[in-house]
FIMARBA-940617 format. One record per residue (C-alpha): residue number from 1; residue in three letters; x, y, z. Coordinates in steps of 0.001 Angstrom, whole numbers, plus 524288, in hexadecimal, padded with zeros to 5 digits. Example, Ala and Ser with C-alpha at 12.3 -4.5 7.8 and 13.67 -1.06 7.14 Angstrom:
// FIMARBA-940617
1,ALA,8300C,7EE6C,81E78
2,SER,83566,7FBDC,81BE4
This chain:
// FIMARBA-940617
1,MET,80000,80000,80000
2,MET,80B02,80938,803D3
3,LEU,8124B,80600,7F724
4,ARG,8060B,808F1,7EF23
5,ARG,8044E,81611,7F611
6,LEU,8129A,81987,7F369
7,LEU,81115,81617,7E51C
8,LEU,804DF,81E9D,7E3E4
9,THR,80BB5,829D9,7EAC5
10,ALA,81762,828A4,7E1BF
11,ALA,80E75,82851,7D5DF
12,LEU,80778,83513,7D935
13,PRO,81283,83E4C,7D525
14,LEU,81433,83687,7C894
15,ALA,805AA,8376D,7C583
16,PHE,805C9,84609,7C859
17,ALA,811B8,847DD,7BFBA
18,ALA,80B1C,84068,7B4B7
19,SER,7FEA8,8487A,7B5BB
20,SER,80621,85550,7B5DA
21,ALA,80D73,850E0,7A9C2
22,LEU,800E5,84F64,7A1E6
23,PRO,8015F,857E8,795A6
24,ALA,7FB01,86544,79612
25,SER,7F25B,86080,78AF6
26,ALA,7EA06,8595F,794FD
27,GLU,7E3FD,866C6,79757
28,GLN,7DD7E,86EB9,78CA8
29,LEU,7E3F0,87B4D,78848
30,LYS,7DBCD,88721,78C16
31,VAL,7DA62,88E94,77F50
32,VAL,7D3CD,89B97,77CBB
33,ALA,7D05C,8A010,76EFB
34,SER,7CBEE,8ADBD,76B99
35,PHE,7BF66,8AA03,76467
36,THR,7B708,89E1B,7616A
37,VAL,7BBFA,89AE6,753BD
38,LEU,7C9F2,89A29,7589C
39,ALA,7C5F5,892B4,764DF
40,ASP,7BFC0,8881F,75C83
41,VAL,7CBC9,88671,753E5
42,VAL,7D44F,88539,7601A
43,LYS,7CB24,87A8F,76529
44,GLN,7CC3A,87335,75850
45,VAL,7DB1C,87314,75918
46,GLY,7DC54,8711B,767CF
47,GLY,7D1A5,866F0,769B0
48,ASP,7D04B,86168,7776C
49,HIS,7DD4A,8673F,77B96
50,VAL,7D80F,8752B,77C1B
51,LYS,7CD2B,87C30,7832C
52,VAL,7C9D0,88801,77AD4
53,SER,7C1C6,893FB,77E37
54,SER,7BE5F,89F93,7758D
55,LEU,7BECA,8AD8C,77A7E
56,VAL,7B4AD,8B27A,770B1
57,PRO,7A824,8AA5A,7720B
58,PRO,7A032,8A3F9,76707
59,ASN,799B6,8AE38,75E35
60,GLY,7A302,8B862,76405
61,ASP,7A9DB,8C2F2,75C18
62,PRO,7B8BF,8C1E8,75E15
63,HIS,7BA9A,8D00E,7599D
64,GLU,7B1D1,8D654,763DE
65,PHE,7B3AA,8CC81,76ED8
66,GLU,7B48B,8D1F9,77CB6
67,PRO,7BC37,8C8B1,785B1
68,THR,7B6E1,8C556,79330
69,PRO,7BD9B,8C234,7A02F
70,ALA,7BA92,8B3D9,79D6B
71,ASN,7C237,8B4F2,790B1
72,ALA,7CDC2,8BAB4,79817
73,LYS,7CD79,8AF73,7A1D3
74,SER,7CCD8,8A563,796E6
75,LEU,7D825,8ABC4,78FBA
76,LYS,7E0F3,8AC31,79BA6
77,ALA,7DF07,89DA0,79E27
78,ALA,7E1E1,8998F,79014
79,ASP,7ED64,89112,78C1B
80,VAL,7EC63,895B8,77DFD
81,VAL,7E510,8A141,77800
82,PHE,7E1D3,8A238,76986
83,VAL,7DDE3,8AE44,761BE
84,SER,7DB93,8AFB5,7532E
85,GLY,7E2B3,8BCC4,7528D
86,GLU,7E3B7,8C6CB,7478F
87,GLY,7DBE1,8D0A7,74F76
88,LEU,7CFED,8C838,75210
89,GLU,7D0F5,8C82E,760E3
90,GLY,7D32E,8D6A0,763B4
91,TRP,7CF1E,8D471,771E4
92,MET,7D914,8C9B8,774CA
93,ASP,7E438,8D227,779F2
94,ARG,7DB11,8D89E,783CA
95,LEU,7D646,8CB60,78847
96,ILE,7E422,8C61F,789E7
97,THR,7E7CB,8D1E2,79229
98,ALA,7DB87,8D0CF,79A7A
99,SER,7DCE0,8C21B,79C6A
100,GLY,7EB2D,8C19B,7A026
101,TYR,7ED9F,8B700,795F7
102,LYS,7FC65,8B593,79498
103,GLY,7FD49,8ADB4,78808
104,THR,7FD22,8B1CE,779C4
105,PRO,7F13F,8AE1C,771A2
106,VAL,7F3C5,8A5BB,765A9
107,THR,7EFC1,8ACE0,75929
108,VAL,7EA77,8A206,75086
109,SER,7E946,8AA39,7441C
110,GLU,7F7FB,8ABDC,74344
111,GLY,7FBFE,8A6D1,735E0
112,VAL,7EEED,8A916,72F16
113,SER,7EF65,8AFE1,721E1
114,LEU,7E835,8BC26,72626
115,ARG,7DF99,8C4EB,71DEA
116,THR,7DF08,8D3A7,71FAD
117,MET,7D543,8DDF6,71BB2
118,GLU,7D3F7,8ECA5,71B7B
119,GLU,7CB14,8F222,7260E
120,ASP,7C9E0,900BD,728F4
121,GLY,7D689,90342,721BB
122,LYS,7DE1E,8F914,7297B
123,THR,7E2F1,8EB8D,725D4
124,ILE,7DC4F,8E1E4,72F05
125,THR,7DF6A,8D379,730FC
126,ASP,7D38E,8CA99,73067
127,PRO,7D36A,8C25E,73CF6
128,HIS,7C87D,8B8F4,738C9
129,VAL,7D1F8,8AE85,73433
130,TRP,7C9E8,8A2C2,738B7
131,ASN,7BFDB,8A434,72DD8
132,SER,7C9AB,89CC5,72586
133,PRO,7CC84,88E7B,7291E
134,ALA,7DA23,8902B,7233B
135,ASN,7DCE2,89AA8,72D60
136,VAL,7D791,89226,73857
137,LYS,7E1E4,88808,734A7
138,VAL,7EBFB,89261,73881
139,TRP,7E4AD,893E3,74565
140,VAL,7E542,8852F,74768
141,LYS,7F403,884D1,745B7
142,ASN,7F603,88FF7,74F56
143,ILE,7EC91,889EA,75923
144,GLN,7F320,87CA3,7582E
145,THR,80092,882AE,75A6E
146,ALA,7FC09,88A80,7664A
147,LEU,7F4E2,87F0F,76CA7
148,ALA,8008B,87607,76AAE
149,LYS,8096C,88022,770E7
150,ALA,8006B,88141,77CBA
151,ASP,7FE88,87277,77DC5
152,PRO,809B1,86B0F,77704
153,ALA,804DB,85DE1,77C23
154,ASP,7F8C9,85EFC,7737C
155,ALA,7FF91,86465,76757
156,ALA,7FC3C,85845,75F67
157,ALA,7EDC5,859A4,762C5
158,PHE,7EDD7,867F2,75EA7
159,GLN,7F45F,86451,751C5
160,SER,7EA22,859E0,74F73
161,GLY,7DF2D,86371,7529A
162,ALA,7E4E9,86D86,74964
163,GLU,7E64A,863E4,73E32
164,ALA,7D84F,85EF5,73FC8
165,TYR,7D2DA,86CBD,7402A
166,ASN,7DAB4,8711C,73454
167,LYS,7D3F0,86666,72C83
168,LYS,7C6CE,86C08,730C2
169,LEU,7CB3C,8799B,72C8C
170,ASP,7CEF6,87464,71F24
171,MET,7C155,86E75,71E29
172,LEU,7BB2C,87B91,721BE
173,ASP,7C2DF,88264,7170B
174,ALA,7BEA4,8781E,70D23
175,TYR,7B083,87965,711C0
176,ALA,7B09D,88827,70F93
177,HIS,7B62D,886AE,701D6
178,GLU,7AC26,87C2F,6FE9A
179,LYS,7A0EE,88513,702C0
180,LEU,7A5D0,89224,6FD9C
181,ASP,7ADE2,88F92,6F164
182,LYS,7A1CE,88C11,6E976
183,ILE,79B98,89965,6EC09
184,PRO,79F4B,8A39D,6E1BC
185,GLU,7A956,8AD15,6E75E
186,ASP,7A123,8B8F7,6E403
187,ARG,79696,8B374,6ED10
188,ARG,79F91,8B0E0,6F888
189,LYS,79C31,8BDB7,6FF39
190,VAL,795A1,8BFFF,70C63
191,LEU,79374,8CAC4,7165C
192,THR,797D3,8C860,72475
193,SER,7988C,8D08F,730DB
194,HIS,7A735,8D318,730CE
195,ASP,7B34B,8CF56,72916
196,ALA,7B659,8C23F,72F85
197,PHE,7B643,8B901,723DD
198,GLY,7C21C,8BE10,71C97
199,TYR,7C9F4,8B171,71D79
200,PHE,7BE1A,8A951,719C7
201,GLY,7BBEE,8B25E,70E34
202,ARG,7CA30,8B128,70A2B
203,ASP,7C9DC,8A23C,70AA2
204,TYR,7BCC9,8A02E,703DA
205,LYS,7BB93,8AC65,6FB5E
206,VAL,7AFC5,8B1ED,70282
207,THR,7AD93,8C0A9,7036A
208,PHE,7A8C9,8C56D,710AC
209,LEU,7A390,8D341,71214
210,ALA,7A234,8D8F6,71FC7
211,PRO,79E95,8E627,725CB
212,LEU,7A8A4,8E482,730A2
213,GLY,7B71A,8E1E8,72EF2
214,ILE,7BFC3,8D7E7,73593
215,SER,7BAD9,8DAE6,7434E
216,THR,7ACF4,8DC27,74855
217,GLU,7B1E5,8E714,7512A
218,SER,7B281,8F03B,74566
219,GLU,7A6B4,8F7F0,740CB
220,ALA,7A24C,8F975,732C2
221,SER,7A04D,90780,72E50
222,ALA,79430,90BA5,726B2
223,ALA,79CD9,90D99,71AB7
224,ASP,7A278,8FFDA,71C04
225,VAL,794E6,8F9F6,71D25
226,SER,79005,901A5,71160
227,LYS,79BCC,8FD52,70949
228,LEU,799A5,8EF1C,70D3C
229,ILE,78B42,8EFAC,70983
230,GLU,78EEC,8F477,6FBF2
231,GLN,79943,8E9CB,6FAA3
232,ILE,78F7A,8DF45,6FE90
233,LYS,785D7,8E434,6F45A
234,THR,7904A,8E4FD,6E9D5
235,GLU,795A7,8D767,6EC97
236,LYS,787E3,8D1D5,6EE4E
237,VAL,78A79,8CBBA,6FB9F
238,LYS,77E1B,8C425,6FEBF
239,THR,7806B,8BEA8,70C7E
240,TYR,78437,8C3BA,719E5
241,PHE,7883E,8BC78,7262A
242,PHE,78832,8BF9E,7349C
243,GLU,79355,8BB66,73D6B
244,ASN,7909E,8B47A,74A37
245,SER,79996,8BD5B,75212
246,ASN,795F8,8CAA0,74C27
247,ASP,78AE3,8D490,74C25
248,PRO,782B7,8D230,73FBE
249,ARG,77C1B,8DFA1,73EEA
250,LEU,78582,8E61F,7355F
251,VAL,785D5,8DAC8,72BCD
252,LYS,776E4,8DA40,72C49
253,GLN,7764D,8E8CD,72904
254,ILE,77F3C,8E6EB,71D3E
255,ALA,777D3,8DADF,718CB
256,LYS,76B07,8E271,7191D
257,ALA,770D4,8ED08,7106E
258,THR,775ED,8E31C,7068C
259,SER,76AFD,8D8EB,7068D
260,ALA,774B4,8CE56,70AA1
261,THR,76E1E,8C2A2,710EE
262,PRO,77245,8BBF9,71DA0
263,GLY,77AE0,8AFE1,71C5B
264,GLY,77B24,8AC97,72ACA
265,GLU,7854B,8AD78,73580
266,LEU,793CC,8AAB9,73443
267,TYR,79D23,8A6C4,73F10
268,VAL,7A92B,8AEE8,73CDF
269,GLU,7B099,8B1ED,74963
270,ALA,7A99C,8A992,7536B
271,LEU,7A45C,89BD4,75478
272,SER,7964F,89970,75849
273,PRO,792A7,89364,76569
274,ALA,79340,88478,765AF
275,LYS,7854C,882B0,760BB
276,GLY,786D7,88C7C,75592
277,PRO,78ACB,889B2,74777
278,ALA,79929,88D4E,7493A
279,PRO,79E8A,88802,75636
280,THR,7ABBD,88457,75025
281,TYR,7B467,88A87,745CB
282,GLU,7B1E1,87F31,73C8E
283,LYS,7A317,880A5,73DB0
284,MET,7A40A,88F78,73D0A
285,PHE,7ABB3,88F29,7304E
286,ARG,7A2B1,8853E,729D6
287,TYR,796B3,88CBC,72E58
288,ASN,79BDA,89986,728B3
289,VAL,79F60,89302,71BD4
290,ASP,791CB,88CFB,71AD6
291,GLN,78B13,899F2,71DB7
292,LEU,79358,8A19E,71415
293,ALA,79289,89775,70954
294,ALA,783C3,89655,70A78
295,ALA,781E7,8A529,709DF
296,MET,78B27,8A724,6FE5D
297,ALA,785B5,89B97,6F6B9
298,LYS,77820,8A139,6F87E
299,SER,77C45,8AE93,6F375
300,SER,782D5,8A8A3,6E783
């Protein structure tokens, strides 16, 4: 009996040492993403090894987002923080300062072939890179690298997740071409709330007209609206769309003046809640393609 007790006592330090030597991967990485679209892509790459939260909620506008104390608390506790970058999250620096977060957010759009446009006499970079699956593949690479750095023990799992998701992104690109390429290019024109579909338009040769520029924080002047109405009439744009995260009043006003008909709602900068039509990036992209293709096919 005494020998057995001695053996158990001797085994305790060994058992403790073994448990403390378990890889950090046994615990999920606490990851914060700036908005829902990015949060979903991180989940796809990280799988069960990450616990991801989004600062901007579903249907939320990442341009006009106002962080809360709960956001600051979440940020401070994060192991890894992801932002899209290119001016999208103008509120992020304030939140970092308020939260006391000591790390550096990973900018996932680094390496994307960016598009620029003239706005109020200035050259502006378009931050809406995710509306192109090819650009999201750049995100995936940057996300995989950052997660592997934070959790080297699970690097192989992150690589596997990235490879599987890249195949889905290739399928999304093929799906968009299948739906849109058959529509005559002169009919691939729609009116939306603000200029958020530039990369989509570049990839699939669709013209998007919008009263607002890159950011929803800007305001359209009466002259800009009047000019846009004339352009819509000249180019015979037949359909307008709302965006789930933006105020629809201005686009409705323009549509009324041009006799454009409603095509429905697009998910541009925010996913829908879980029970909506666009709870993941994959579903969001397919849904937008279906809506746009149906409207443009009808007008042609």
